[in-house]
C-alpha positions, 0 to 999 in steps of 0.5 A: 881449543879442541886441538891442543896436542903436545909431540913426542918428537922422538916417536914422530922425527922421521913422521910425516903424516896430514890428518884434516879432522871434520867437527860436525857438530862445529861445523869445523874442518881443521888440518894435523900435520906432523911434519920430522917432529913439528905439529902445524895446525891450520883451521880449514881442511889441507887438499890431499890429507892421509887421514879423514876423520869425522867426528864431534867434538864431544866424542873426540875429546872422549877419545884422546881422554880415552874414556871413550875407546876410537874402535867403540866409536868408530862401530856404533857410526860415531866416528869415521876415519877414511885412510886406514886403523891402522893408520889412525892408530899411528898417527895418535901415538905421535901425541903425548897424553896431556 
């Protein structure tokens, strides 16, 4: 679904972060947990995430597909990131383009 991802193992080997995604249009929350090159996805919001991303599923798909710039989405209020933009960028860099 909207959370299909591919990790770059060599990049994510020493990376250990948890991101919670809130999709406001679906009323769904997902947690993406990267731990030593392995990604674990839970269909709910776990506590104490390093990053919290709030957006719609459509905007997120466009950001992932590089159709929409995350910065533009943030500027227009369509994407909200708690935890810092640089942390978000590092998190996104862990994934391959699908």
